[in-house]
C-alpha positions, 0 to 999 in steps of 0.5 A, a space after each residue: 206573861 206565865 210561863 208555858 209548859 212544855 213536854 217531857 219528851 222531844 221528838 226531832 221536830 219539837 224545837 228542830 230547825 227546818 232548812 227550806 229549799 226552792 229547788 228551782 233556785 239551789 243548785 243546777 246540776 244539768 246546766 240549763 239555768 233551773 235548780 233541780 233534785 240532782 242539784 240538791 243531792 249535790 249540796 246535802 253535805 252543805 245542808 249537813 254541815 250546817 247543823 240543821 234537822 231537816 230539809 223542806 223541798 218547795 214542789 217539784 211535782 209536774 206542773 206547767 209552772 204558771 205558779 212555779 210548781 204551786 200549781 201541781 198537775 200530777 201529785 205523783 210525778 216529778 216534773 222533768 225540769 227537776 228530774 225523776 222519781 229515781 232522783 228524788 229516792 235517791 235524795 232521800 236516801 242521801 238525806 237519811 245517810 247524812 242524819 237530815 229528815 226530808 219534808 216536801 211541800 203538798 199543795 192540796 187546795 188547788 191543782 193546775 188547770 192542766 191537771 187531768 182531774 180539771 179536764 174531766 171535770 170541766 167537760 161537763 156537769 155530769 161526768 165522775 169528776 164533775 163534783 171535784 172542783 167548786 163550780 157555781 152558776 152566775 147571777 142572774 145578770 151573769 156576774 160571779 156567784 159572790 164578792 170573794 176575791 183571789 189573793 193574786 188579785 181580782 175576782 176568785 171566779 173564773 167563767 168556764 164556757 164549757 160548763 157555763 159556770 164559774 170555777 173558784 181559783 183562790 190564787 191564779 186563775 190557773 189553779 182551780 180550787 178542789 172541792 173538799 166537800 167531795 169525799 172522793 177528792 178527799 181520799 184521792 189527796 189521802 192516796 197522794 200523800 201516802 204515795 209519798 210517805 211509801 217513798 220514805 218521806 219523814 213529813 210534809 208542809 201543807 201549802 195554804 192549809 186552811 184554804 181546803 174548804 169553802 161555805 157550800 151556801 157561798 155567802 158574800 164575805 163582809 168588809 175587813 174589820 181591820 185591813 189585813 197586812 200580814 198575809 198580803 200587802 196593803 196595795 192588794 184589796 184581798 185584805 179589805 175583806 173579813 174571809 169568814 166563807 172562802 177559807 178557814 172552814 170548820 170543816 177542815 178540822 175533821 180533814 186535818 185529823 184524817 190527815 194526821 191518822 195517816 201520818 202516824 201511821 208512817 211516824 211522819 210529821 207535818 207543818 201546816 201553813 196558815 194565812 187568815 184573819 184569825 192566823 194565830 187562833 187558827 194555828 192554835 186549833 189547827 194543832 190542838 189535841 194531838 190529832 191535827 197538825 203537829 206544828 204550824 206557821 204564819 205571816 206574823 214574823 214575816 212581815 216589815 215590823 221587826 220592833 221588840 213589842 211587835 215580836 212580843 205581841 205576836 208570839 205572846 198572843 199565839 201563846 196564849 191560844 195555844 193548849 197543847 199544840 205547838 208553834 213554828 216561826 219563820 222570819 224569811 221564806 219564798 214568799 216575802 223579801 229577804 229578812 235582811 232587808 226586810 227587817 234590817 232595812 236598806 243599811 243593814 250589814 250581812 251580819 245582821 243576820 246574826 241577830 235574826 237567827 239567834 232571835 227566831 231560834 230563841 223563841 219557843 217552838 220550831 223553826 223554818 230557816 230559808 236558803 241564803 239567809 245564812 249567807 247574809 244575802 239581801 233582797 235582790 233588785 229584779 228589773 220588770 222586764 226580768 220578773 217572773 212572778 205573776 203576782 208582781 207582775 199584777 201588782 207592779 210597781 207598789 209590790 214587785 213579787 216574790 223574785 227578789 227572795 227567789 234568785 239563785 243561791 250563790 255558791 262561789 263568787 269567781 264562777 259564771 252565775 256565782 256557781 249556780 250550775 254545776 255545768 255552766 250552759 243556759 243563763 239562769 232563770 232569774 239573774 244573780 246580782 253581783 252583791 250575791 256573788 260577793 257573798 257566795 258559800 266560798 266567800 262566807 266559808 273562808 271568813 271565820 266572822 261570817 254570818 255562815 260560820 256564825 250559823 253553824 256554830 250557833 246551830 250546834 251550840 243551840 242542840 246542847 241548850 235543853 232550854 232553847 230547844 223545848 223550855 218553858 219561856 217568857 218575856 220580861 219587860 224591856 224598852 224598845 229596841 231591846 227584846 228579853 226572853 227567859 227559857 228554862 228546861 222541864 222539871 227545873 233545868 237549865 234556864 237561859 236569859 236572852 237579851 237582843 239589842 234589835 236596833 242599829 245603835 248600842 244600848 244599856 237597857 236596865 232589866 229589874 226582872 232579870 235573876 243573877 246569871 253568868 255569861 254563856 259562851 260558844 254561841 257564836 256571838 264575838 266577845 264585843 257582842 256578848 255584853 257586860 252585866 252590872 246588876 241588872 243592867 246589860 250593854 249591848 252594841 248594835 245588832 248585838 246579844 247576851 246569852 247567860 245561864 241563870 243561876 237559882 
């Protein structure tokens, strides 16, 4: 693979690390069992000490919470369970004082069915917002207008008796899709984005950003050429269609340009979530030209495959598709099983996450890191009777949903519910497993060899390595389970070789392509994991890593 060029200047987001906060589960300030904005404020020093560049806060807007905040009823207000607008303003000020940028979620593709917009739209076919949502007449036999499916199961169409039409919902039936072919909808959403820009946010993570437009002819989707098992689980029929017409429409490029122009007025950045049949090509298109998204990420490294060959193939395919765009990678978030369990497997120790972080932050691009993964938390086993996620309830037991990665953050192992609530009161909205309490922040903090202390060291060390922040990249040929990456900073500066053993057994590997180098120190891997180099031979322990500075 050829070396990929990077630009000479680096804004904060280019190569930056964004820490994702799922607010329901991060920190509960008022003792009601649900995390909130004041709870985040309480814990901002912890995030700043970790050494990340920004926080990404999942939705905290007013919502009936049928999809736990991703069903917004008012884009300009904070839901009372999370606090107030004044709390949000205080959060932004405190984060900025600690040197952290603030990125917030925006869910533009759909609203809650309790939105005032939808209530007006469904009232009649001739009101002022009649075309703000995607409405369609039934077929002559009363069935939905086409074969489009919902990500969360079943038809993407829901019958409405008032209008005697179907409305489109790509997710829950209580999440009707907005009609982006309506200019008034686009303008309203841009105005809502501006509202938060004026409150000082530094950027946005745009949820499901390739779902904005639909085919106005409502053509049927054809069968999938290859079944999609990256963005949905194998038991979901959604992956059986080739999604040519229900999302990822060409009109979206122009809307993203309008969105970027607004962000540029305020010096703000953007990160788009992309999930489709051609995710990597779409990520490249959505970040090309410097006039659309700043960054995009997909589900390509959020799968169960953690082999070196798979990682190389996904990253290489995106690099080949990119022109001047910029990637963002993630190995964990609020939608997938925690990385220790998903990549490492049931027997992986907490220290597996040291390897996961080092691999993620050695790839060219920016990175998102999910709350609690710096503690080495495994996926929680939430019993069926305590599940809250509608996605999991619909596909149980083949798919247990997303609650296992959304359980409350453990802060203090000896306190009730591991210190999730500052004022213990109501039981937390999801249970705190004992194995999570045993890995609480205070336990990690007191152990110099913990995953948390490794993360602090590695993030600080990486900031001193120009090649890892914004350098060119190439993969070296290596056998499984070894992943070898060369990074080179601009204009012939620093060169770094990173060699990883992705397996659970020690390996010895010869890399004839590897230039001569000497070990780098300070990254947090102990001497036993640094490995020794004999010519082009590396000795790596289980889940081990070796970083070298390459010599000219």
